[in-house]
N, C-alpha and C positions, 0 to 999 in steps of 0.2 A: 427666520426663514429656514426652511427645512434643508438639511445638508444634501439630500438626494436631488433637490432641484439644481444645485450647482453642477452635479455630475450629469444631469439631464441637459443642461444648457450647453455644455461643451459639445454635445452632439450637433448643435446648431453651428458652432464655429468649425467643427470638422466638416460638416456638409458644405459650408461656404468655401472652405479651403479646397476641398476635392473638386468642386465645380469650377473654380477659377484656375486651379493648377493645370487643368487640361488644356488651357489656352496660353500657357507660359511661352513667351518668346514669339508669339504670332503677330505682335504689333498692334493689337486691337484692345486697348484698355477698356473700352465701353462694353465689348462683348464679355471680357473677363469679369467685369463688375456685375453685369447682368446675370451671369451664370452663378456668381456667388450669392447675389440677392435672391434668386429663384430658389436655390437649394436651401439656403438658410431659412427662408420663410417657410418652406415645407417642413423643415425639421422643427421649427418653433411651434408650428400649428399641430404637431403630433404630441406635444408635451402637455402634461396635466397641470396647467396653471392658467391664471387670468392675467396675461401680459398686455401692457400698453407701451407702444414705442414713443418715447419722449424725445429721443434723438435718433434720426434715421436718415433715409435717403432724400429727405426734403418734405415739403408740404404736399398735400394730397394732389393738388393740381400740377405738381412738378414730378411726382414719383408714383407710378402705378402700384408699387409694392414696398412694404416696410416704410411707409410714409409716417410722418409725425402724427400721432393720434391713432394709428391703426391698432386694432385689437388682435393679438395673436395668442396661440395656445387653445386649449379646449374650452376655456372660459370657466373651468372649475379649478378650485385650489387657491393658492396664494395670489393676491393682487400684487403684481410686480411691475415696476417701471423698468424699461430697457433703453440703454444707449448702445446703439449698434453701428458697426462699420464692417459690413460683410467682406469688404476688401480694402484694407488700408494699403496704400502704395500701389495704385493701379498701374502706374508707369513701370514699376519694378516687375510686375508680371508680364506686361506687354513686351518688355525688353529683356526679360530673363535676369534682372538684377536681384539683389538680395533684400532681405528684411520685409517682405510682404507678409501680411497677417490677415486673418479673419478674426475679428475681436468683438466682444460685447461686455458691457457692464450691466449689472442688475441690482435692484434693491427694492424694498417695500415702497408702496405708493407714496410719492412725494419726496423720496430720498435723493433723486438725481436732479441736478440743475438743468432746466430746459434751455440749453444754449441755442441761440439762433445761428443760422448758417453765415457766420462772419468770422473774423479773426479774434485771437486771444493772445495777449502777452503772457508768457508763462515763465515760471521758475520752479525747478524741482531739484530736490536733494534727497539723500538717503537718511536713514534713521540716526546715524551718528551726528549729522549736522542739524537736522530738525529745523526749528523756527529761528535759527540764528541768521537766516537770510530773509530778504524781503524784496518785493518788486519796487518798493519805495526807496530802497537803498541804491547806492551807485554800484556800477559793475565792479569797481575796485574794492569797495567795502564788502560786497558779496563774496568775491574770490578770497579775500583775506579771512572772512568769517569761515569759509569752507576749509581753508588751509589750517586755521587755528583749531577747528573742531577735529580735523583728521591728523593733527600733529605733523604737518608737512609744510614745505616751503610753497609759496604761491606759484613758483615756477613748476612745481610738480602737480598742480591741480589741472585736471583735464575737463574742458567745457565742451559739450555737444551743442551744435547750432545747425539749424537748417540752412543750406546754402542757397540764399536768396539775395537779390540786390538790396532788399530792404534791410538786410543785416550787415551791410558793409561797414557802417559806423560802429555797430556792436562788435564786430570782429576786430576792428581797429582798436577799440577800447580794451578788449581782452588781451590783445597782443601787447599793448602798452604796459599792462600789469605784469606781463611775462608768463602768463599761463598758457598751457597747451590747448589746442582746439582740434576737435574732430568735426569736420563738416559732413553733413549727411544730405543726400539728395531728396529724400522723403522719409516719412515714418517717425514723427516725433513722439508717438506712443511708445515705440521701442526705446527712444532716447530717454524719455522720462523714467521708464522702468529700469533702464541700465544704471541710473544713479543709485538705485537701491540694491543692485547686484554687486557683491563684493569683488567678484572676479571680472567685472566688465571693463575696468579701467576708466570708467566715466564717473566724475564727481559732481557735476553740475549741468543742468539743462537751462539754457537761456534762449529767449527769442519769441517771435510771433509766429504762431501756426493756427490751424483751424480750431475754432472754438469747440465744436462737437468732440473732436479728438482730445481736447483738453479735459472734458468731463470724463471721458473713458479712461484717460491716463490717470486722473485723480483717483479713480476707484482702485486701480492697480497699485498706485503708490501708497494709498491708504492701507490696503491689505498687507503691503510689505513694510509698513511702519514708517514710511518716509514722510516728507513734507512737500507741499506744493501750493502755489498761489497762482491766480489768474486774474486778468482784467480784460474785459472785452475791448476790442480794437476795431472800430467801424471804418469801413472804406467810404461810406457816404451816409447821408441823412436817412435815406430809405431803409438802410440796414438798422439804424437806431430806432426808427419808427416800428420796424418789424419786431425788434426786441421788446419794445414797450407793449406791443400787441400780444406778445407771448407771455406777458406777466412779469418781465424784468422791471423792477421798481426803480432801481438806480443803475443806469447803464454804465456809469463811471466807477462803480464800486470795486474795491479790492476784494477779490473772492478768495477766501481761505479754503483749505481742503474740506472743511466741514460744510462750507457753503456749496461746494461742487458735488460732494458725495456725503450725504448726511447719515449719521448713525453707524452702528456696529454691524448691521446686517447686509452691508454691501458686498458684492462678489464680482469677480472678474474671470473671464475665460478667453483664451486665445489659442489659435492653431496656426502653425507656420504654413505658409503657402510656398515661399521660396526660402532658401537657407538664410538664417540670420545669426546674430551674435548669441542668442539664447534659446532659440527654437529652430529645429531643422525643418526644412520644407517637405512637401509631399513627395514621397518616393513611389513611383509606379512600378508594379511588378507584372509578371505575365498573367496573373489572375486577379489582381486588385491593386491596392495601394496601402502605404503605411503613413500615418500621420503622427505628428508630435505636438502635443498641446500642454497648456498649463491651466489649472483651475485654482483660484485663490478665494479664501473667505476671510473677511475682516474679523468676524466675531471669534473665530478660533485661531486665526493667524496661520492656518494651514495652507501650505502651497504644495500642490500635487502636479507632478509632471507625468503625462500619460502618453504612452506609445500605443497606438491602436492599429491593428491589421484589419483592413476592409476587403472582404471578398465580393467582387462585383456580381457574381452569380447568386449571391444572397444579400444583395443590397436592400436597405430598408425601402419599403413602398410607402413613402410619405403621403 
């Protein structure tokens, strides 16, 4: 996959971030999401590539734009699969909270797992830990494996978990081991990435979150050299049937990172909407705005942080 495409795709996350950030704190998460979707789609359609949305806003009858199967781009150039979340953490934008992102993962056709809109049990760690952990292991064993790999006491391991009632038992188990916990209201894409950032203070991600975000996270974690596993977690039989209809052959399978994001040509892009632990949010000025983004490529291992100044009187006419 051509390197220039990675830098082109970040324009799409910048567009999504700029659109949604205008609505920060206004209490309308649906309007913020719609603004991100609209501008991201326009940006994607201006890029010279043949893109297909494999993870998006839903199926065609549920989402008018960026639906699963939608073709984006000019139709010329690389055949590219996209897993997109124009606005991760819609509540954070609506309420002015932190860690909202506009994100996407991309790779050659067939490289990204087509996750249905259901839940996924996830575990993620950084490069130093790697495959010493597993979803099939106990919480205690995983925390001890992280501690051993990082040469620290289990009490010094920090686990990030989405704050949800479904995680009450998980939180109790982590506390019994003696590890620290950082509970987050939303945004387990950021949580997974944080495990690979040396200065984040996060060592391990555990818990159940959205399956589409699991695929997007896996692309970023792979680019960063980390390790991740997932297993689909269905809320009802209709979700399982939908997964089978989307081509998932074994709904109960343990999905390794190579199952979620296949090959070395995977890439990831994200732009901060509100301030987070590793990306700044959109800053509006008298004549435009400043964005803070990251672009990662698995094949080269390159991670680029990009600060861009956008002048609204010269805004791109997508």
